[in-house]
C-alpha positions as CSV (number, residue, x, y, z in Angstrom):
1,M,5.1,10.5,-15.2
2,T,2.3,9.9,-12.8
3,D,3.2,6.3,-12.5
4,L,6.7,7.1,-11.4
5,L,5.3,9.4,-8.7
6,L,3.0,6.6,-7.7
7,Y,5.9,4.3,-7.3
8,K,7.9,6.8,-5.2
9,K,4.9,7.3,-2.9
10,A,4.4,3.6,-2.5
11,E,8.1,3.1,-1.8
12,V,8.0,5.8,0.9
13,L,5.0,4.1,2.4
14,L,6.9,0.8,2.5
15,L,9.8,2.5,4.3
16,D,7.4,4.2,6.7
17,C,5.8,0.9,7.5
18,Y,8.9,-1.0,8.5
19,P,9.5,0.7,11.9
20,V,5.8,0.6,12.6
21,I,5.4,-3.2,12.1
22,Q,8.5,-3.9,14.1
23,N,6.6,-2.8,17.2
24,F,3.8,-5.4,16.6
25,P,3.8,-8.3,19.0
26,K,5.8,-11.4,18.1
27,A,2.6,-13.4,17.6
28,E,1.8,-11.1,14.6
29,K,5.3,-11.1,13.0
30,F,4.4,-14.0,10.6
31,A,0.7,-13.1,10.2
32,L,-0.3,-9.4,10.1
33,C,3.2,-8.0,9.6
34,Q,3.9,-10.4,6.8
35,E,0.6,-9.7,5.0
36,I,1.2,-6.0,5.2
37,K,4.7,-6.3,3.7
38,Q,3.6,-8.7,1.0
39,A,0.7,-6.3,0.0
40,L,3.2,-3.5,-0.2
41,Y,5.6,-5.6,-2.3
42,R,2.8,-6.7,-4.6
43,M,1.7,-3.1,-5.0
44,L,5.2,-2.0,-6.0
45,R,5.6,-4.9,-8.4
46,N,2.2,-4.2,-10.1
47,I,3.1,-0.5,-10.5
48,T,6.3,-1.4,-12.3
49,L,4.5,-4.0,-14.5
50,A,1.6,-1.6,-15.3
51,N,4.1,1.0,-16.3
52,N,5.9,-1.4,-18.7
53,I,3.2,-3.6,-20.0
54,K,0.6,-1.5,-21.8
55,S,-1.6,-4.4,-22.8
56,R,-2.3,-5.5,-19.2
57,R,-2.2,-2.0,-17.7
58,R,-5.9,-1.8,-16.7
59,V,-5.9,-5.2,-14.9
60,L,-2.7,-4.3,-13.1
61,Q,-4.0,-0.9,-12.0
62,E,-7.1,-2.7,-10.6
63,E,-4.8,-5.1,-8.7
64,I,-3.0,-2.1,-7.3
65,D,-6.3,-0.6,-6.1
66,A,-7.2,-4.0,-4.5
67,E,-3.9,-3.9,-2.6
68,I,-4.6,-0.4,-1.3
69,K,-8.0,-1.5,-0.1
70,L,-6.4,-4.6,1.6
71,L,-3.8,-2.4,3.3
72,L,-6.6,-0.1,4.6
73,V,-8.3,-3.2,6.2
74,L,-5.0,-4.5,7.6
75,F,-4.2,-1.2,9.2
76,N,-7.7,-1.0,10.6
77,V,-7.2,-4.4,12.2
78,A,-3.9,-3.3,13.6
79,L,-5.6,-0.2,15.1
80,Q,-8.4,-2.2,16.6
81,Q,-5.8,-4.6,18.2
82,K,-4.0,-1.5,19.5
83,Y,-0.8,-2.4,17.6
84,L,-1.0,1.1,16.0
85,S,-1.7,4.4,17.6
86,K,-4.5,6.5,16.2
87,G,-2.0,9.1,15.0
88,R,0.2,6.6,13.2
89,H,-2.9,5.0,11.7
90,Y,-4.1,8.3,10.4
91,Q,-0.7,9.0,8.8
92,L,-0.7,5.7,7.0
93,Q,-4.3,6.1,5.9
94,V,-3.5,9.6,4.5
95,K,-0.6,8.2,2.5
96,L,-2.7,5.3,1.2
97,N,-5.4,7.7,0.2
98,E,-2.9,9.9,-1.6
99,I,-1.6,6.8,-3.5
100,G,-5.2,5.9,-4.3
101,R,-5.9,9.4,-5.8
102,I,-2.7,9.3,-7.9
103,L,-3.7,5.8,-9.1
104,G,-7.3,7.0,-9.9
105,G,-5.8,9.8,-12.0
106,W,-3.6,7.4,-13.8
107,M,-6.5,5.0,-14.5
108,R,-8.6,7.9,-15.9
109,S,-5.8,9.1,-18.2
110,S,-5.1,5.7,-19.7
């Protein structure tokens, strides 16, 4: 059941990111914006795969963790470039940390 909660939280994060990245400058639309969206899509894909493929679960969970770390770095870059406000950055970071905690619990239980 934890994995389903994880998927829902990741999906909410994706939906929250769309209006945020629309405000990035045009120069970043096909660089930073694209990388953020792709990392979120990969995370959702790996959550689904880890839930369904027990033999590769641990590897997929580690890939999800790597995507979370990548997203933290990308959001930090966006903050430093002033594409994100500090408040919005904090909100996204809190959501990513929550997803990370849920993932950690899932990894310990399996």
